[in-house]
PASEBA-1860 file (N, C-alpha, C; in nm, 3 decimals):
! residues 82
1> MGILGRPH> -0.321/0.091/1.277/-0.348/-0.009/1.196/-0.264/-0.093/1.243 ~ -0.283/-0.235/1.238/-0.134/-0.308/1.199/-0.141/-0.388/1.113 ~ -0.028/-0.453/1.046/-0.008/-0.567/0.905/-0.034/-0.672/1.020 ~ -0.126/-0.737/0.979/-0.122/-0.854/1.029/-0.186/-0.933/0.881 ~ -0.177/-1.117/0.909/-0.218/-1.217/0.848/-0.160/-1.250/0.662 ~ -0.248/-1.220/0.584/-0.172/-1.259/0.465/-0.188/-1.143/0.347 ~ -0.149/-1.172/0.266/-0.133/-1.044/0.121/-0.283/-1.046/0.090 ~ -0.330/-0.965/0.078/-0.475/-0.927/0.034/-0.463/-0.730/-0.055
9> WVNLVAWC> -0.426/-0.782/-0.211/-0.459/-0.651/-0.230/-0.542/-0.582/-0.212 ~ -0.667/-0.603/-0.228/-0.776/-0.477/-0.242/-0.807/-0.426/-0.146 ~ -0.791/-0.510/-0.012/-0.744/-0.474/0.081/-0.669/-0.351/0.112 ~ -0.573/-0.360/0.071/-0.441/-0.261/0.052/-0.471/-0.134/-0.031 ~ -0.559/-0.164/-0.102/-0.552/-0.049/-0.191/-0.714/0.038/-0.132 ~ -0.764/-0.041/-0.020/-0.912/0.052/0.043/-0.762/0.112/0.167 ~ -0.683/0.056/0.225/-0.622/0.132/0.329/-0.542/0.243/0.260 ~ -0.512/0.222/0.131/-0.393/0.345/0.070/-0.528/0.427/0.037
17> RLVFDGEC> -0.625/0.405/0.004/-0.760/0.527/-0.008/-0.767/0.595/0.091 ~ -0.795/0.553/0.230/-0.768/0.589/0.338/-0.667/0.720/0.352 ~ -0.573/0.660/0.364/-0.419/0.709/0.354/-0.489/0.858/0.303 ~ -0.462/0.848/0.181/-0.461/0.962/0.057/-0.577/1.057/0.150 ~ -0.702/0.962/0.124/-0.786/1.122/0.200/-0.797/1.155/0.320 ~ -0.670/1.104/0.388/-0.701/1.197/0.495/-0.789/1.105/0.623 ~ -0.803/1.002/0.610/-0.885/0.914/0.696/-0.839/0.830/0.818 ~ -0.689/0.774/0.744/-0.586/0.742/0.855/-0.462/0.787/0.865
25> PWQTSARN> -0.417/0.801/0.978/-0.306/0.884/0.982/-0.213/0.810/0.976 ~ -0.107/0.808/0.923/0.004/0.783/0.840/0.143/0.756/0.918 ~ 0.210/0.712/0.920/0.359/0.675/0.981/0.416/0.566/1.010 ~ 0.513/0.558/0.992/0.620/0.459/0.932/0.697/0.381/1.064 ~ 0.747/0.303/1.049/0.810/0.279/1.165/0.957/0.174/1.105 ~ 1.033/0.179/1.234/1.107/0.079/1.105/1.166/-0.074/1.222 ~ 1.012/-0.090/1.253/1.056/-0.235/1.328/0.989/-0.326/1.281 ~ 0.995/-0.479/1.303/0.940/-0.598/1.234/0.888/-0.590/1.068
33> WTHLRVVV> 1.079/-0.560/1.033/1.028/-0.526/0.879/1.005/-0.664/0.812 ~ 0.899/-0.747/0.781/0.872/-0.859/0.704/0.841/-0.830/0.540 ~ 0.846/-0.933/0.480/0.856/-0.901/0.302/0.678/-0.857/0.313 ~ 0.607/-0.863/0.404/0.482/-0.861/0.413/0.469/-0.729/0.436 ~ 0.516/-0.628/0.523/0.527/-0.507/0.543/0.586/-0.414/0.463 ~ 0.697/-0.489/0.440/0.787/-0.346/0.290/0.665/-0.357/0.185 ~ 0.615/-0.459/0.136/0.525/-0.434/0.035/0.406/-0.293/0.067 ~ 0.379/-0.341/0.195/0.230/-0.262/0.271/0.298/-0.126/0.283
41> VAALEIAH> 0.412/-0.089/0.322/0.449/0.052/0.379/0.490/0.118/0.236 ~ 0.515/0.047/0.147/0.574/0.123/0.046/0.433/0.160/-0.070 ~ 0.340/0.090/-0.060/0.261/0.088/-0.082/0.158/0.251/-0.016 ~ 0.145/0.275/0.087/0.098/0.362/0.169/0.169/0.475/0.142 ~ 0.308/0.428/0.123/0.368/0.563/0.084/0.363/0.655/-0.041 ~ 0.318/0.595/-0.122/0.267/0.635/-0.240/0.143/0.695/-0.220 ~ 0.061/0.626/-0.166/-0.078/0.712/-0.117/-0.046/0.878/-0.068 ~ 0.029/0.836/0.049/0.073/0.952/0.117/0.147/1.082/0.047
49> SVADAKGS> 0.261/1.001/-0.021/0.318/1.084/-0.079/0.245/1.193/-0.173 ~ 0.111/1.116/-0.315/0.083/1.230/-0.362/-0.013/1.296/-0.285 ~ -0.070/1.234/-0.196/-0.159/1.314/-0.119/-0.127/1.464/-0.073 ~ 0.042/1.441/-0.031/0.050/1.581/0.021/0.090/1.670/-0.091 ~ 0.133/1.594/-0.188/0.176/1.658/-0.348/0.024/1.736/-0.365 ~ -0.037/1.734/-0.309/-0.195/1.750/-0.381/-0.255/1.703/-0.511 ~ -0.174/1.549/-0.505/-0.243/1.518/-0.636/-0.353/1.437/-0.598 ~ -0.412/1.388/-0.723/-0.538/1.317/-0.747/-0.517/1.173/-0.747
57> WELVTKPL> -0.612/1.083/-0.689/-0.641/0.948/-0.662/-0.590/0.893/-0.770 ~ -0.602/0.885/-0.915/-0.504/0.857/-1.027/-0.408/0.815/-1.052 ~ -0.350/0.937/-0.936/-0.164/0.957/-0.936/-0.113/0.868/-0.847 ~ -0.191/0.800/-0.772/-0.174/0.679/-0.688/-0.184/0.540/-0.764 ~ -0.305/0.531/-0.839/-0.345/0.400/-0.858/-0.217/0.324/-0.981 ~ -0.209/0.465/-1.059/-0.105/0.420/-1.165/0.069/0.323/-1.146 ~ 0.143/0.409/-1.036/0.187/0.342/-0.959/0.216/0.173/-0.899 ~ 0.091/0.196/-0.840/0.029/0.066/-0.726/0.020/-0.033/-0.828
65> VSHRKTAG> -0.021/-0.027/-0.977/-0.010/-0.133/-1.062/0.131/-0.195/-1.080 ~ 0.192/-0.099/-1.116/0.322/-0.182/-1.072/0.391/-0.198/-0.932 ~ 0.300/-0.158/-0.843/0.407/-0.192/-0.711/0.333/-0.339/-0.700 ~ 0.182/-0.357/-0.769/0.130/-0.486/-0.729/0.248/-0.598/-0.802 ~ 0.241/-0.582/-0.940/0.364/-0.662/-1.017/0.495/-0.738/-0.960 ~ 0.521/-0.654/-0.911/0.680/-0.651/-0.800/0.623/-0.720/-0.701 ~ 0.520/-0.690/-0.595/0.503/-0.749/-0.485/0.454/-0.878/-0.522 ~ 0.373/-0.951/-0.634/0.360/-1.070/-0.664/0.445/-1.145/-0.686
73> RVDERWLE> 0.602/-1.109/-0.706/0.704/-1.175/-0.704/0.779/-1.200/-0.587 ~ 0.777/-1.108/-0.487/0.767/-1.160/-0.324/0.672/-1.217/-0.306 ~ 0.547/-1.245/-0.329/0.442/-1.322/-0.259/0.271/-1.342/-0.391 ~ 0.297/-1.452/-0.449/0.223/-1.483/-0.523/0.069/-1.450/-0.494 ~ 0.041/-1.439/-0.364/-0.078/-1.424/-0.260/-0.138/-1.239/-0.331 ~ -0.044/-1.190/-0.368/-0.053/-1.019/-0.424/-0.114/-0.998/-0.509 ~ -0.113/-1.106/-0.598/-0.189/-1.131/-0.732/-0.347/-1.170/-0.776 ~ -0.354/-1.226/-0.623/-0.503/-1.253/-0.637/-0.596/-1.152/-0.556
81> DL> -0.717/-1.148/-0.630/-0.859/-1.136/-0.667/-0.926/-1.175/-0.562 ~ -0.925/-1.170/-0.413/-1.015/-1.203/-0.313/-1.142/-1.170/-0.308
END
């Protein structure tokens, strides 16, 4: 999957769920670090780390709430529910 377009929180959470459930392979790459990419990679890292630790989805959603607030400071569109 690639990171294109504009901030869209609902899509990001859905992508986090796919990573958490093991339905989407996850790896980070150190190229093209834009503000958008930093927000997305951090969220996916949360999902991946909790899944690796055999945690529950609820343990992913709690830090994502805080992450969304931080992301909203980078780009207010992360706070929109489209």
